[in-house]
C-alpha positions as CSV (number, residue, x, y, z in Angstrom):
1,M,0.2,0.2,0.2
2,R,0.9,3.4,-0.7
3,P,2.2,5.6,2.0
4,F,-0.2,8.8,2.3
5,N,1.7,11.6,1.3
6,L,0.5,15.7,2.0
7,M,3.0,17.1,-0.3
8,E,1.5,15.1,-3.6
9,L,-1.9,15.5,-2.0
10,T,-1.3,19.5,-1.9
11,K,0.2,19.7,-5.2
12,S,-3.0,17.7,-6.5
13,I,-5.1,20.4,-4.8
14,I,-3.2,23.5,-6.4
15,S,-3.4,21.2,-9.6
16,C,-7.3,21.2,-9.4
17,F,-8.2,25.1,-8.8
18,S,-5.2,26.3,-11.0
19,R,-7.0,25.0,-14.3
20,L,-9.1,28.2,-13.9
21,E,-6.2,29.4,-15.7
22,S,-5.7,27.8,-18.4
23,I,-9.0,29.6,-19.7
24,R,-8.8,32.4,-22.4
25,Y,-10.4,35.5,-23.4
26,S,-12.8,34.2,-27.0
27,H,-12.8,37.8,-28.7
28,S,-9.3,38.5,-28.2
29,E,-6.1,37.8,-26.7
30,L,-5.5,40.2,-24.4
31,T,-1.5,39.5,-23.1
32,P,0.9,41.7,-20.4
33,A,1.6,44.3,-23.6
34,N,-1.5,45.2,-24.5
35,W,-3.9,45.3,-21.1
36,C,-3.9,48.9,-20.8
37,E,-4.8,50.3,-23.8
38,E,-8.3,47.6,-23.1
39,Q,-8.5,49.7,-20.4
40,P,-6.8,52.5,-17.7
41,C,-3.9,51.6,-15.9
42,M,-1.8,53.3,-13.4
43,K,1.4,52.2,-11.7
44,V,1.9,52.5,-8.3
45,K,6.2,51.7,-7.2
46,T,5.7,49.8,-3.8
47,P,9.5,48.9,-1.7
48,S,9.4,45.6,-3.3
49,R,8.3,46.5,-7.5
50,E,5.8,48.1,-9.4
51,I,2.5,47.2,-8.7
52,I,-0.3,48.0,-12.2
53,L,-4.1,49.2,-11.0
54,T,-6.8,48.5,-13.5
55,Q,-9.4,51.8,-13.9
56,P,-9.1,53.6,-10.8
57,T,-12.5,55.0,-11.3
58,S,-14.4,51.9,-11.9
59,T,-12.4,50.1,-8.9
60,F,-13.6,53.9,-6.8
61,F,-17.7,52.6,-7.6
62,V,-17.6,49.1,-6.8
63,Y,-15.6,49.3,-4.1
64,L,-18.3,52.2,-2.8
65,L,-20.5,50.0,-3.5
66,G,-19.7,46.8,-1.6
67,F,-18.7,48.4,1.5
68,L,-21.9,50.5,1.7
69,T,-23.9,47.4,1.2
70,I,-22.0,45.9,4.0
71,G,-23.1,48.8,6.0
72,A,-27.0,48.6,4.9
73,G,-26.0,44.8,5.6
74,I,-25.6,45.5,9.4
75,Y,-28.1,48.2,9.4
76,F,-30.7,45.9,8.9
77,L,-29.1,43.4,11.4
78,A,-28.8,46.3,14.1
79,I,-32.5,46.5,13.5
80,R,-33.9,43.3,13.5
81,G,-35.3,43.2,16.6
82,S,-37.7,39.8,16.2
83,E,-38.0,40.4,12.7
84,I,-36.7,37.2,11.0
85,S,-37.2,39.2,7.8
86,R,-34.8,41.7,8.5
87,L,-31.9,39.2,9.9
88,W,-32.4,37.9,6.2
89,W,-32.2,40.6,4.4
90,G,-29.2,41.7,6.7
91,I,-27.8,38.3,5.6
92,S,-28.2,39.0,2.0
93,L,-26.8,42.6,1.5
94,L,-24.0,41.4,3.6
95,L,-23.1,38.2,1.2
96,W,-23.7,40.9,-1.9
97,G,-21.1,43.3,-0.8
98,I,-18.5,40.8,0.1
99,G,-19.4,40.2,-3.2
100,A,-18.6,43.1,-4.7
101,L,-15.8,43.7,-3.0
102,L,-14.2,40.4,-4.6
103,A,-15.5,41.5,-8.7
104,G,-14.3,44.8,-7.7
105,T,-10.9,43.2,-6.5
106,S,-10.5,40.3,-9.5
107,Y,-12.6,42.9,-12.2
108,Q,-11.4,46.1,-11.9
109,A,-8.3,47.1,-9.0
110,F,-6.5,43.9,-9.1
111,A,-7.1,42.1,-12.3
112,Y,-4.0,43.0,-14.0
113,E,-2.0,41.2,-11.3
114,I,-4.6,39.1,-10.6
115,K,-4.8,37.5,-14.0
116,C,-1.7,38.8,-16.0
117,A,0.8,39.0,-14.2
118,G,3.7,36.9,-14.9
119,R,1.9,35.3,-17.9
120,Q,2.8,35.9,-21.6
121,S,-1.3,35.9,-22.2
122,C,-4.0,36.9,-19.8
123,A,-6.7,34.6,-17.9
124,W,-10.2,35.0,-18.6
125,T,-11.5,34.5,-15.4
126,S,-9.9,34.4,-11.6
127,W,-11.3,32.3,-8.2
128,W,-11.7,36.0,-7.2
129,E,-14.3,36.2,-9.7
130,V,-15.9,32.8,-9.2
131,V,-16.5,32.8,-5.5
132,Y,-18.1,36.3,-6.3
133,L,-20.7,34.7,-8.7
134,M,-21.0,32.7,-5.9
135,F,-21.9,35.6,-2.7
136,Q,-24.3,36.8,-5.7
137,Q,-26.4,34.3,-6.3
138,M,-26.5,33.0,-3.0
139,S,-27.8,37.0,-2.0
140,M,-30.4,37.0,-4.3
141,N,-32.0,33.1,-2.3
142,A,-31.6,35.4,0.6
143,I,-33.6,37.5,-0.4
144,L,-36.4,35.2,-1.5
145,V,-36.4,34.4,2.1
146,A,-36.4,37.6,4.0
147,V,-39.8,38.2,1.1
148,S,-41.2,34.5,2.2
149,Y,-41.6,36.0,6.5
150,S,-42.5,39.3,4.7
151,C,-45.0,38.2,2.3
152,T,-45.6,34.6,3.0
153,T,-46.6,31.6,5.1
154,G,-47.4,28.2,5.9
155,S,-46.4,25.7,3.0
156,L,-46.0,28.5,0.4
157,Q,-43.7,29.7,2.8
158,L,-41.7,26.3,3.1
159,V,-41.2,25.6,-0.4
160,L,-39.9,29.5,-0.8
161,K,-36.9,28.5,1.7
162,I,-36.5,25.1,0.9
163,Y,-36.4,26.7,-2.9
164,A,-33.8,29.2,-1.7
165,L,-31.4,26.8,-0.4
166,V,-32.0,24.2,-3.0
167,S,-30.6,26.8,-5.9
168,S,-27.6,27.9,-3.4
169,V,-26.6,24.6,-3.2
170,V,-27.1,23.5,-6.8
171,Y,-25.3,26.9,-8.1
172,V,-22.2,26.4,-5.9
173,I,-21.9,22.7,-7.2
174,V,-22.3,24.0,-11.0
175,T,-19.9,26.8,-10.2
176,L,-17.1,24.8,-8.2
177,V,-17.2,22.2,-10.8
178,G,-17.2,25.0,-13.8
179,G,-13.9,26.7,-12.0
180,I,-12.2,23.2,-11.2
181,V,-12.7,21.1,-14.6
182,P,-13.2,24.0,-15.8
183,V,-16.0,24.7,-17.9
184,K,-16.3,28.4,-19.0
185,S,-19.7,28.4,-19.7
186,F,-21.1,27.0,-15.8
187,I,-18.7,30.8,-14.6
188,T,-20.4,33.4,-16.7
189,F,-22.1,36.0,-15.3
190,N,-24.8,35.7,-17.6
191,L,-25.5,32.6,-16.4
192,M,-25.7,33.9,-12.6
193,V,-28.5,35.8,-13.9
194,W,-30.2,33.7,-14.8
195,V,-30.7,31.7,-12.5
196,S,-31.3,34.9,-10.3
197,T,-34.2,35.9,-12.8
198,P,-37.1,33.2,-11.5
199,I,-36.4,34.8,-8.3
200,F,-36.6,38.5,-9.3
201,L,-40.1,37.4,-11.3
202,F,-41.5,35.2,-8.3
203,V,-41.0,38.5,-6.1
204,C,-42.0,41.1,-8.5
205,I,-45.5,38.8,-9.0
206,L,-46.1,38.4,-5.3
207,N,-45.3,42.1,-4.5
208,S,-47.9,43.5,-7.3
209,W,-50.8,40.7,-6.7
210,R,-50.2,41.4,-2.6
211,Y,-50.5,45.3,-3.3
212,H,-53.4,45.4,-5.7
213,N,-55.3,43.3,-2.9
214,L,-53.9,45.0,0.6
215,G,-52.4,47.8,-0.7
216,T,-49.6,48.0,2.3
217,S,-46.9,50.5,2.0
218,M,-44.3,47.8,2.6
219,D,-45.5,46.0,-0.6
220,L,-45.4,49.2,-2.7
221,V,-41.5,50.3,-1.4
222,L,-40.5,46.1,-2.1
223,L,-42.2,46.8,-5.6
224,G,-40.3,50.2,-5.9
225,T,-37.1,47.6,-4.7
226,W,-37.3,45.5,-7.8
227,V,-38.1,47.8,-10.4
228,L,-35.3,50.1,-9.8
229,L,-33.3,46.6,-9.7
230,L,-35.1,46.2,-12.6
231,I,-33.7,49.3,-14.2
232,T,-30.2,49.1,-13.8
233,S,-29.8,46.2,-15.2
234,A,-31.6,47.0,-18.4
235,A,-28.9,50.5,-18.2
236,Y,-26.7,47.7,-18.2
237,Y,-26.9,45.4,-21.2
238,I,-27.9,48.3,-23.2
239,Y,-25.3,49.9,-22.5
240,D,-23.1,46.6,-23.1
241,H,-24.7,46.1,-26.5
242,L,-24.8,49.1,-28.0
243,G,-20.5,49.1,-27.3
244,I,-20.4,52.6,-25.4
245,T,-17.3,51.6,-23.3
246,E,-15.7,51.0,-26.4
247,K,-17.2,54.0,-28.2
248,L,-16.0,56.7,-25.4
249,W,-12.4,54.6,-24.2
250,R,-10.8,54.2,-28.2
251,R,-7.7,52.7,-26.6
252,G,-7.1,55.3,-24.6
253,T,-7.7,58.4,-25.5
254,G,-11.4,59.0,-24.9
255,I,-12.7,58.4,-21.7
256,W,-13.5,55.3,-19.4
257,F,-16.9,55.0,-18.4
258,S,-17.6,51.4,-18.6
259,Q,-21.2,49.1,-18.1
260,N,-20.1,47.6,-15.2
261,D,-20.0,51.6,-13.9
262,V,-23.1,51.8,-15.2
263,L,-24.4,49.0,-13.6
264,H,-22.4,50.1,-10.1
265,I,-23.3,53.8,-9.8
266,G,-27.3,52.0,-9.8
267,L,-26.8,49.6,-7.6
268,I,-25.6,52.2,-5.5
269,L,-28.9,54.4,-5.2
270,W,-30.7,50.8,-5.0
271,V,-28.8,50.0,-1.5
272,I,-28.9,54.0,-0.4
273,Y,-32.7,53.3,-1.5
274,I,-33.4,50.4,0.9
275,A,-31.3,51.3,3.5
276,K,-33.4,54.4,3.9
277,V,-37.0,53.8,2.2
278,V,-37.3,49.8,2.1
279,A,-35.2,49.0,6.1
280,Q,-37.9,50.7,8.2
281,Q,-41.2,49.2,6.5
282,I,-40.2,45.1,6.2
283,T,-41.9,43.6,8.8
284,D,-42.2,39.1,9.2
285,Y,-46.3,38.4,7.8
286,A,-48.7,39.2,9.9
287,V,-51.1,36.2,10.9
């Protein structure tokens, strides 16, 4: 029998997780040489070496979103009292905020250092981004649980909580497989959006139905939450589809304002609305 070798096991695990770096950009090859032609960069000298930061203004927006969302999550937890729905709103916003910081680190701030430094061609993604996708989708499921405590009871509430749990577990497994094998289609932003879409549609229908029949202020402000999220998402996809980022940037001769900036600014307004308007309205279902 071959003796257990911790070093070989460690190398095997590292090898599995490093396969993600083999995925390359499909539309054009990005290399350390042309990276800063495709997006703005800023060089920062440290005692040990020079670090290249990517998209400084975009980094500001996404980090601001992350810290504001975490702050909103802490606020929900601080005012939760006996309301389980506020507890789950707090959990959701904490997950969303941490995910935003993970995404901002790899998509924006340290993208060059994570994906390009020391390589001949740049990697398409990183584990920072894969974990972000997991946090983002689990955040949407936590929102579903929060809404279930506010707007449903009995069997429907149980079904929604089971759906949220199963959906989170399945998505995390699929995403892990996508990162380890790797399978590019399993770890895309668009797939995460599609997985989260049924939740969005359900809460829209539920709060619309409740407001039509009950006229409660909580359902009205929750409808406002979903409308703002829809407008933000639509603005992102329209901006991206029209290719405005590239038209403005023109390989460094224009200005940098990307579709992600549109998304993050919209989400900053969204989370401020949640903290200022929604938080105090959220209560558990009144039996």
